[in-house]
C-alpha positions in Angstrom: -20.2 39.9 -1.8 -17.7 39.0 -4.5 -14.1 39.5 -3.5 -12.2 42.4 -5.0 -9.9 41.3 -7.9 -6.8 42.1 -6.0 -7.9 39.7 -3.2 -8.3 36.7 -5.6 -5.4 34.3 -5.0 -5.5 30.7 -6.3 -3.9 29.2 -3.2 -5.3 25.7 -3.6 -4.3 25.5 -7.3 -0.8 26.6 -6.5 -0.5 24.0 -3.8 -1.6 21.3 -6.3 0.9 22.6 -8.8 3.7 22.2 -6.3 2.5 18.9 -4.8 5.1 16.9 -6.6 7.8 19.0 -5.0 6.6 18.0 -1.6 6.5 14.3 -2.5 10.0 14.4 -4.0 11.4 16.2 -1.0 10.0 13.5 1.3 11.3 10.8 -1.1 14.8 12.2 -1.3 15.1 12.8 2.4 14.3 9.2 3.0 16.5 8.0 0.2 19.5 9.9 1.6 18.9 8.7 5.2 18.2 12.0 6.8 15.6 10.7 9.3 17.6 7.6 10.1 20.8 9.6 10.8 19.0 12.2 13.0 17.3 9.4 14.9 20.6 7.5 15.4 22.5 10.6 16.5 20.5 11.0 19.7 20.9 14.8 19.5 20.0 17.7 17.1 22.5 18.2 14.4 23.5 21.1 12.2 23.1 21.0 8.4 26.9 20.7 8.1 27.0 17.7 10.4 24.3 16.0 8.5 26.0 16.8 5.2 29.3 15.3 6.4 27.6 12.1 7.5 25.6 11.7 4.3 28.3 12.8 1.9 26.2 15.6 0.5 26.8 19.3 -0.1 26.3 21.6 2.8 24.3 24.0 0.7 22.0 21.3 -0.8 21.6 19.7 2.7 20.6 23.0 4.3 17.9 23.6 1.6 16.6 20.0 2.0 16.5 20.2 5.8 14.7 23.6 5.6 12.1 22.2 3.3 11.5 19.3 5.7 11.0 21.8 8.5 8.3 23.5 6.3 6.7 20.1 5.7 6.7 19.5 9.5 8.9 16.4 9.1 11.8 18.1 11.0 12.0 20.7 13.7 14.7 23.4 13.8 16.0 25.4 16.8 19.1 27.5 17.7 21.6 25.9 20.0 23.6 27.8 22.7 26.1 29.0 20.0 23.4 30.3 17.8 23.7 27.6 15.2 20.5 26.1 13.7 20.2 22.4 14.6 17.6 19.9 13.3 15.8 16.9 14.8 13.1 14.6 13.7 9.4 15.4 14.3 7.7 12.6 16.3 5.9 11.3 13.2 9.1 11.1 11.3 10.8 9.0 14.0 7.8 6.7 14.0 7.0 6.3 10.3 10.2 7.4 8.3 13.0 5.6 10.0 13.9 2.1 8.8 14.2 0.7 12.3 10.7 1.6 13.4 8.2 -1.3 13.4 5.7 1.1 11.8 8.1 2.4 9.2 6.8 3.5 5.8 10.3 3.8 4.4 9.9 0.9 1.9 6.5 2.3 0.8 8.1 5.7 0.1 10.9 4.0 -1.8 8.5 2.2 -4.0 6.5 5.3 -4.7 9.7 7.2 -5.6 11.3 4.6 -7.8 8.3 3.0 -9.5 5.0 4.8 -9.2 6.5 8.2 -9.6 8.1 7.1 -12.9 4.9 5.5 -14.2 2.9 8.7 -13.5 5.1 10.6 -15.9 3.0 8.8 -18.5 -0.4 9.5 -17.0 -1.5 11.4 -20.1 -0.7 8.4 -22.3 -2.5 6.1 -19.9 -5.7 8.2 -20.0 -5.6 8.5 -23.8 -5.0 4.7 -24.3 -6.6 3.2 -21.3 -3.6 1.0 -20.6 -0.8 0.8 -18.0 2.5 2.3 -18.7 5.2 -0.2 -17.7 6.5 -0.5 -21.3 7.1 3.3 -21.5 8.5 3.6 -18.0 10.7 0.6 -17.9 10.8 -1.0 -21.4 9.0 -4.1 -20.0 6.0 -5.7 -21.8 2.9 -5.5 -19.6 0.9 -8.3 -21.3 1.4 -10.3 -18.1 0.8 -7.8 -15.3 2.8 -9.5 -12.6 5.7 -10.3 -14.9 5.9 -6.6 -15.4 5.3 -5.8 -11.7 7.9 -8.4 -10.6 10.3 -7.7 -13.4 13.3 -8.6 -11.2 13.8 -10.2 -7.8 14.9 -6.8 -6.5 11.7 -5.2 -7.7 9.7 -8.1 -6.3 11.3 -7.6 -2.8 10.6 -3.8 -3.0 6.9 -4.4 -3.9 6.6 -6.9 -1.0 8.2 -4.5 1.4 5.7 -1.9 0.2 2.8 -4.2 1.0 4.4 -5.2 4.3 4.7 -1.6 5.5 1.1 -0.8 4.5 -0.3 -3.7 6.4 1.9 -3.0 9.4 0.0 0.3 9.6 -3.5 -0.6 8.4 -3.7 -4.4 8.8 -5.1 -4.6 12.3 -8.0 -2.3 11.4 -9.2 -4.3 8.4 -8.7 -7.7 9.9 -10.6 -6.8 13.1 -13.4 -4.9 11.3 -15.5 -8.0 11.6 -15.3 -10.8 14.2 -13.6 -13.6 12.2 -13.1 -16.0 15.1 -15.6 -18.4 13.6 -13.3 -19.0 10.6 -10.8 -21.6 11.7 -9.1 -22.0 8.3 -8.2 -18.9 6.3 -6.6 -18.6 2.9 -5.0 -15.3 2.1 -5.0 -15.2 -1.7 -2.0 -13.1 -3.0 -0.8 -13.0 0.6 2.5 -11.5 -0.5 4.8 -10.8 2.5 2.5 -12.5 5.1 1.8 -9.3 7.0 -2.0 -9.9 7.1 -1.5 -13.6 7.9 0.5 -12.5 11.0 -2.3 -10.1 12.0 -4.9 -12.9 11.7 -3.0 -15.4 13.9 -2.3 -12.6 16.4 -5.9 -11.4 16.7 -7.6 -14.9 16.3 -5.7 -17.5 18.3 -7.6 -20.5 17.0 -7.2 -19.9 13.2 -4.7 -21.2 10.7 -3.8 -19.1 7.6 -2.5 -20.3 4.3 -0.7 -17.8 2.2 -1.4 -18.6 -1.5 0.8 -16.8 -4.0 3.1 -17.3 -7.0 6.0 -19.7 -6.4 8.6 -16.9 -6.6 6.7 -14.8 -4.2 6.3 -17.7 -1.7 10.1 -18.2 -1.9 10.8 -14.6 -1.2 8.2 -14.5 1.6 9.9 -17.5 3.3 13.4 -16.0 2.9 12.7 -12.4 3.8 9.5 -12.1 5.7 8.6 -15.3 7.5 12.0 -16.2 8.9 10.5 -17.3 12.2 8.7 -20.6 12.2 4.9 -20.3 12.8 3.0 -23.5 12.6 -0.3 -21.6 12.2 0.9 -19.9 8.9 1.3 -22.2 5.9 2.6 -21.4 2.4 1.0 -22.7 -0.8 2.4 -22.0 -4.3 0.1 -21.3 -7.1 -1.6 -19.0 -9.6 -5.1 -18.2 -8.4 -6.4 -17.8 -11.9 -5.0 -21.1 -13.2 -4.6 -23.4 -10.2 -6.9 -25.1 -7.8 -7.5 -23.1 -4.5 -7.1 -24.8 -1.1 -10.4 -25.4 0.6 -10.9 -22.9 3.5 -13.6 -21.3 5.7 -12.6 -17.8 4.7 -10.7 -16.3 1.8 -9.0 -12.9 2.1 -8.6 -10.8 -1.0 -6.6 -7.8 0.1 -5.9 -5.2 -2.6 -6.3 -8.0 -5.2 -9.6 -7.2 -7.0 -8.6 -3.7 -7.8 -5.8 -5.0 -10.0 -8.3 -6.6 -12.5 -11.2 -5.9 -14.8 -14.7 -6.8 -13.7 -14.7 -10.0 -15.8 -11.4 -11.2 -14.3 -12.7 -10.4 -10.8 -15.8 -12.5 -11.4 -13.7 -15.3 -12.7 -11.6 -15.3 -9.5 -14.6 -14.9 -7.2 -16.3 -17.8 -8.9 -13.2 -20.0 -8.1 -13.3 -18.7 -4.5 -17.0 -19.6 -4.2 -16.5 -23.1 -5.5 -13.6 -23.7 -3.1 -15.2 -22.1 -0.1 -16.9 -24.4 2.5 -20.6 -23.8 3.0 -21.2 -21.2 5.6 -17.8 -19.7 4.9 -17.0 -16.4 3.3 -14.7 -14.0 1.6 -13.2 -10.8 3.1 -12.4 -8.2 0.4 -10.1 -5.4 1.6 -9.9 -2.3 -0.7 -9.9 1.4 -0.8 -13.5 2.5 -1.6 -14.9 5.3 -3.6 -17.9 7.2 -2.3 -21.2 6.2 -4.0 -21.8 9.8 -5.2 -18.4 10.1 -6.8 -17.4 13.0 -4.5 -14.3 11.2 -3.0 -12.3 10.4 -1.1 -9.4 12.0 -2.8 -7.1 9.2 -1.8 -9.2 6.6 -3.7 -9.7 8.9 -6.6 -5.9 9.2 -7.0 -5.4 5.5 -6.4 -7.8 4.7 -9.3 -5.6 6.8 -11.6 -2.6 4.9 -10.3 -4.4 1.6 -11.1 -4.7 2.9 -14.6 -1.0 3.6 -15.0 0.1 0.3 -13.2 -2.6 -2.4 -13.7 -5.7 -3.6 -15.6 -8.0 -2.6 -12.8 -9.5 0.3 -10.9 -10.8 1.3 -7.5 -14.5 0.7 -7.0 -17.5 1.7 -4.8 -18.9 -0.6 -2.2 -21.9 -1.2 -4.4 -19.7 -2.3 -7.3 -17.9 -4.9 -5.1 -21.2 -6.1 -3.8 -22.4 -6.6 -7.4 -19.2 -8.6 -8.2 -19.7 -10.8 -5.1 -23.4 -11.3 -6.0 -22.4 -12.4 -9.5 -20.2 -15.1 -8.0 -22.9 -16.3 -5.7 -21.9 -14.7 -2.4 -24.7 -13.2 -0.2 -25.2 -11.3 3.1 -22.6 -8.7 2.2 -21.6 -6.2 4.8 -19.3 -3.2 4.5 -17.2 -1.8 7.3 -15.6 1.6 6.8 -12.5 1.9 9.0 -12.0 5.7 8.6 -8.6 5.1 7.1 -7.2 4.2 3.7 -8.6 0.6 3.4 -12.0 -0.9 4.3 -13.4 -4.4 4.7 -16.3 -6.2 2.9 -17.4 -9.5 4.2 -19.7 -11.8 2.2 -20.9 -15.3 2.9 -21.5 -18.6 1.0 -24.8 -19.6 2.3 -25.4 -23.2 3.5 -27.6 -25.4 1.3 
């Protein structure tokens, strides 16, 4: 029976309309240090105490903290004097404080300061089919990674983003298949080295070479691999233009989604030629469902690839097609149940 007109209420549409408000509330609370300060205090605090510490207005801070309670990022209660005091929710202490080993702080910072600004021009991206770095930042995007790494500060932020993502999701994608047979692994575009660390932790007999641009390798060495690890090597190069080190397994984690199909096949051809017989390639990506019904996270990510890169998110069958075109066979897909999934394909022996 159809609902009466007065009962019709567009709840979901209203939630979508206001979604950006939720995101920006989270971004600003992280940026101001709300979660870090509440964590460090060791006790619940009033809005006035938080405002004094952060150098913010009492009124604005009260409103921000109240919204964070609504988002279930903070909890509020009355103390013995009747004052409202605030403390972190368990997930906020784990994922939103800088000191936590599972912190997403840097990922949130990158979303706020880079991706959020690019999405202002989503309409232009859809009309033109091109990324929006030039409109957002005044930087030419003809060379994708020169735009992405437009300053050392921005490069470090991007690498921190990747580091925080793989600290959360890395173990799942690296352990999706038993990779113990692969003694030498090359992580192409290995960035901060977070996946390399996962590999040597899970598979004690392997060695991993991080292959990335010279400036990325330098920042990786200075900021992310300060501890010496003889099982993790660094190799400078451009994987489109330079020779790849020979290895048993190549990891392409969130690499192929940056590029067009033709560029992906070019790269996979190079990987195939460098790969030892019997070796393989591990592709790690967010995957769209085959029937185009979702998941929503990947559908939104593919819009983000439009505003930020040349590429797109793909279905498992589309990645299988790209791998087949380069000569790889025996392709298997493992869905982790989380944001990123693993695809393993082999270079067959003669």
